[in-house]
C-alpha positions as CSV (number, residue, x, y, z in Angstrom):
1,M,-0.7,9.3,-4.0
2,S,1.7,8.2,-1.3
3,G,5.2,9.3,-2.1
4,K,3.9,12.4,-4.0
5,V,5.6,15.7,-3.2
6,F,3.3,17.8,-1.1
7,T,5.5,21.0,-0.8
8,T,8.9,22.4,0.0
9,I,9.3,24.5,3.1
10,K,12.4,26.7,3.7
11,G,14.4,25.3,6.6
12,I,12.7,21.8,6.3
13,G,13.0,21.0,2.7
14,Q,10.8,18.8,0.4
15,L,7.9,17.0,2.1
16,T,6.4,13.9,0.5
17,I,3.1,12.3,1.4
18,R,3.6,9.1,3.4
19,T,0.0,8.0,4.4
20,I,-3.4,9.6,3.7
21,Y,-6.0,9.2,6.5
22,G,-8.7,11.4,5.1
23,F,-9.5,12.3,1.5
24,Y,-12.2,14.3,-0.3
25,E,-11.1,15.5,-3.7
26,E,-7.7,16.0,-2.2
27,P,-5.9,14.8,1.0
28,L,-7.4,16.4,4.1
29,L,-5.4,14.6,6.7
30,F,-2.1,12.9,6.0
31,S,1.4,12.3,7.2
32,C,4.4,13.5,5.3
33,E,8.1,13.1,5.6
34,S,11.1,15.3,4.8
35,L,14.2,14.0,3.0
36,T,16.0,13.9,6.4
37,G,13.2,11.7,7.9
38,A,11.3,14.3,9.9
39,L,7.6,13.5,10.1
40,F,4.6,15.8,10.1
41,L,0.9,15.4,10.5
42,V,-0.9,17.7,8.0
43,L,-4.4,18.9,8.3
44,R,-6.2,20.9,5.6
45,L,-8.2,23.6,7.3
46,Q,-11.9,23.5,6.7
47,G,-13.3,26.3,4.5
48,E,-9.8,27.5,3.6
49,D,-8.4,26.7,0.2
50,G,-4.7,26.1,0.2
51,V,-4.3,26.4,4.0
52,W,-2.7,23.6,6.0
53,L,-1.7,23.1,9.6
54,L,1.4,20.9,10.2
55,S,2.6,19.4,13.4
56,G,5.9,17.7,13.8
57,I,5.4,14.1,15.0
58,S,7.6,11.2,16.2
59,E,7.3,7.8,14.7
60,K,6.0,6.6,18.1
61,R,3.1,9.1,18.2
62,L,2.3,8.5,14.5
63,I,1.9,4.8,15.2
64,A,-0.3,5.5,18.2
65,L,-2.4,7.8,15.9
66,E,-2.7,5.0,13.3
67,K,-3.8,2.6,16.0
68,N,-6.5,5.1,17.1
69,E,-4.8,5.5,20.5
70,L,-4.5,9.3,20.1
71,E,-7.0,11.9,19.0
72,I,-6.0,14.0,16.0
73,R,-6.7,17.1,18.1
74,T,-4.1,16.2,20.7
75,L,-1.3,16.3,18.2
76,Y,-2.1,19.9,17.4
77,L,-2.8,21.1,20.9
78,N,0.2,19.3,22.3
79,P,2.8,19.2,19.5
80,E,6.1,17.5,20.5
81,S,8.1,20.4,19.2
82,G,6.0,23.0,21.1
83,F,4.9,24.8,17.9
84,L,3.1,24.3,14.6
85,Y,3.4,25.4,11.0
86,L,0.6,27.2,9.2
87,L,1.2,26.8,5.5
88,R,-0.7,29.0,2.9
89,Y,-0.4,28.9,-0.8
90,N,-0.5,32.5,-2.2
91,G,0.0,33.2,-5.8
92,G,1.9,30.0,-6.5
93,R,4.3,30.3,-3.5
94,S,4.1,29.0,0.0
95,I,4.0,31.3,3.1
96,V,4.7,29.6,6.4
97,D,4.0,31.0,9.8
98,I,5.0,29.4,13.1
99,L,2.3,29.2,15.7
100,E,2.0,28.1,19.3
101,P,-0.9,25.8,20.1
102,G,-2.6,28.6,22.2
103,Q,-2.9,30.6,19.0
104,L,-5.3,28.1,17.4
105,S,-9.0,28.9,17.4
106,E,-11.5,26.2,18.3
107,D,-13.1,26.3,14.8
108,I,-9.9,25.1,13.0
109,L,-9.2,22.2,15.3
110,P,-10.5,18.7,14.7
111,Y,-13.4,17.7,17.0
112,S,-12.7,16.0,20.3
113,G,-12.8,12.2,19.8
114,E,-11.7,12.2,16.2
115,V,-9.1,9.6,15.3
116,S,-7.4,8.7,12.1
117,G,-9.4,5.6,11.3
């Protein structure tokens, strides 16, 4: 499934799946990359069909995540860009909202201590 197109976001472009870290019937946690090389960590929100939380991530932080040196939660509470994208599929089209980490509720965040592997 790596290399498969995930979505296209206005202002970012096409995102393709790079590495899947969690899967159950569909990717639940994965990294993706834009055509310009921008990286994102994508989390499918529990109990929400077609709702995803994206955090821009540097190659350095992605490697630390893959080595289990960073908690998944940290990447959403402290995004390098200072904001997150909330992506919803609605009637076949994507709707993207920009969020600040303080707008996230505890119930949508990964548990403390969760790592990619």
